[in-house]
Backbone bond lengths (Angstrom), bond angles and torsions (degrees), N, CA, C in turn:
res aa  C-N    CA-C-N  psi(-1)  N-CA   C-N-CA  omega(-1)  CA-C   N-CA-C  phi
1 M - - - 1.494 - - 1.558 106.61 -
2 S 1.374 109.63 133.82 1.445 115.27 178.56 1.610 112.62 -90.36
3 M 1.182 113.66 132.92 1.467 118.92 176.19 1.453 115.29 -109.43
4 K 1.378 114.28 138.67 1.485 121.64 175.31 1.514 106.69 -113.73
5 W 1.405 115.22 175.44 1.455 117.58 -174.98 1.604 107.78 -67.74
6 I 1.256 115.46 -23.42 1.486 117.25 -179.80 1.576 113.00 -69.20
7 D 1.273 119.41 -22.93 1.447 128.59 -176.70 1.511 110.91 -80.95
8 V 1.327 113.13 57.21 1.615 124.68 -171.96 1.487 103.68 -59.04
9 L 1.214 123.57 -58.36 1.523 121.62 -173.14 1.439 113.50 -65.48
10 D 1.293 123.09 -32.36 1.582 124.23 176.46 1.454 106.85 -69.03
11 I 1.401 116.82 -39.64 1.497 119.91 176.98 1.480 111.21 -58.85
12 A 1.348 110.49 -52.84 1.446 114.67 -178.92 1.452 115.28 -56.03
13 I 1.293 119.71 -43.41 1.409 123.90 175.26 1.567 115.88 -59.07
14 E 1.283 110.91 -45.81 1.438 116.04 172.09 1.510 114.62 -59.54
15 L 1.297 116.02 -42.41 1.440 116.31 179.63 1.482 114.61 -68.09
16 S 1.392 118.03 -37.96 1.377 121.54 -179.70 1.645 111.44 -67.89
17 E 1.316 118.16 -26.75 1.487 127.13 179.25 1.497 109.71 -77.16
18 K 1.424 112.95 -43.48 1.475 116.97 -168.88 1.576 111.14 -86.56
19 H 1.365 112.42 -30.68 1.560 114.07 -170.58 1.623 102.30 -123.52
20 T 1.325 114.31 70.48 1.492 121.58 172.60 1.546 111.06 -61.89
21 D 1.305 117.09 -21.37 1.436 119.84 -169.81 1.563 109.66 -92.05
22 V 1.386 116.21 -4.75 1.477 119.21 -177.99 1.590 109.50 -105.27
23 D 1.344 108.57 134.34 1.590 118.28 176.06 1.359 106.99 -90.16
24 P 1.367 121.25 107.36 1.619 118.75 -174.94 1.586 108.88 -67.71
25 R 1.327 119.94 -14.07 1.421 116.27 176.74 1.535 116.05 -66.54
26 Y 1.325 112.34 -18.83 1.516 118.50 -172.16 1.591 110.09 -121.84
27 I 1.277 123.57 7.23 1.338 124.17 173.74 1.567 114.72 -80.20
28 N 1.363 114.27 140.32 1.423 114.27 -176.64 1.540 106.45 -95.53
29 F 1.251 111.89 169.10 1.615 113.65 -167.16 1.551 109.71 -70.83
30 V 1.413 118.88 -29.58 1.329 121.98 -175.54 1.710 106.32 -64.23
31 N 1.267 109.74 -47.34 1.509 111.25 179.09 1.593 116.50 -71.50
32 L 1.415 112.35 -32.59 1.364 117.75 172.29 1.559 113.62 -60.67
33 H 1.269 112.97 -46.21 1.522 119.46 176.45 1.576 108.22 -55.44
34 R 1.362 116.55 -46.51 1.438 119.00 -175.80 1.493 108.94 -68.19
35 L 1.313 123.43 -36.97 1.491 122.70 177.14 1.429 109.46 -65.63
36 V 1.297 119.21 -39.82 1.521 120.85 -173.72 1.489 107.13 -68.42
37 T 1.429 122.08 -47.49 1.419 123.31 -173.00 1.529 110.75 -73.87
38 E 1.480 120.31 -10.09 1.337 123.75 176.17 1.427 113.02 -90.33
39 L 1.294 122.19 -8.44 1.395 126.88 -178.47 1.387 115.71 -59.61
40 E 1.353 123.93 133.56 1.408 122.28 177.51 1.524 104.34 -69.92
41 G 1.368 115.35 131.75 1.503 120.27 -175.87 1.436 113.60 96.93
42 F 1.330 121.47 -10.69 1.418 116.22 175.88 1.370 112.71 -82.92
43 D 1.365 116.27 132.10 1.506 118.17 -159.10 1.646 100.72 -148.07
44 D 1.345 116.88 65.52 1.428 121.51 173.04 1.468 110.72 -145.69
45 D 1.345 118.68 171.21 1.441 122.21 -175.47 1.463 103.25 -75.01
46 P 1.390 120.62 123.43 1.331 123.67 168.78 1.509 122.66 -48.32
47 Q 1.368 114.63 -31.09 1.424 121.06 -177.25 1.499 112.35 -84.16
48 R 1.390 116.59 -0.46 1.450 115.67 -179.25 1.547 115.76 -84.09
49 S 1.332 114.28 -8.16 1.426 119.70 -174.57 1.527 109.16 -80.24
50 G 1.168 119.42 162.41 1.500 130.29 -179.65 1.578 111.23 -145.46
51 E 1.313 110.70 175.45 1.496 115.57 178.85 1.451 113.11 -61.68
52 K 1.336 118.60 -36.32 1.474 122.53 -176.04 1.595 106.37 -64.69
53 V 1.312 113.79 -47.32 1.480 118.46 -175.39 1.505 110.85 -64.54
54 L 1.338 119.04 -41.83 1.383 122.27 178.32 1.535 110.97 -73.03
55 E 1.258 122.89 -30.11 1.453 122.27 171.48 1.550 113.66 -65.89
56 A 1.412 114.91 -38.33 1.438 123.99 177.33 1.649 105.62 -63.84
57 I 1.265 116.22 -45.96 1.412 118.08 -174.02 1.628 109.42 -67.76
58 Q 1.324 113.73 -37.98 1.503 117.70 176.10 1.440 114.07 -64.04
59 A 1.299 112.17 -43.95 1.503 115.38 -178.43 1.614 107.28 -71.00
60 A 1.240 123.20 -32.98 1.489 117.79 174.74 1.435 110.67 -71.45
61 W 1.355 118.05 -37.90 1.514 115.00 179.92 1.598 112.92 -66.09
62 I 1.432 118.07 -33.76 1.415 122.35 172.68 1.506 110.01 -63.36
63 E 1.242 119.02 -39.61 1.488 122.29 -178.63 1.483 105.62 -68.45
64 E 1.288 117.62 -48.49 1.458 121.54 -177.54 1.569 115.49 -53.20
65 L 1.268 112.00 -28.53 1.501 120.60 179.03 1.568 111.04 -80.01
66 D 1.340 116.98 -25.97 1.430 121.35 -172.87 1.448 113.39 -84.27
């Protein structure tokens, strides 16, 4: 499955499954950006993300863990 930046929930689910040792409440956006772009199946321009997208991914990841 190919993921783009707009696939916030899918990205959050993948992050929660792959990075069980990371607490998304405390990750900075630089590291979050790196983790997203390193996901298998992520297929979008790394430069197309912004703070709003990363905030949405972080919030969905936190919610996924709750």
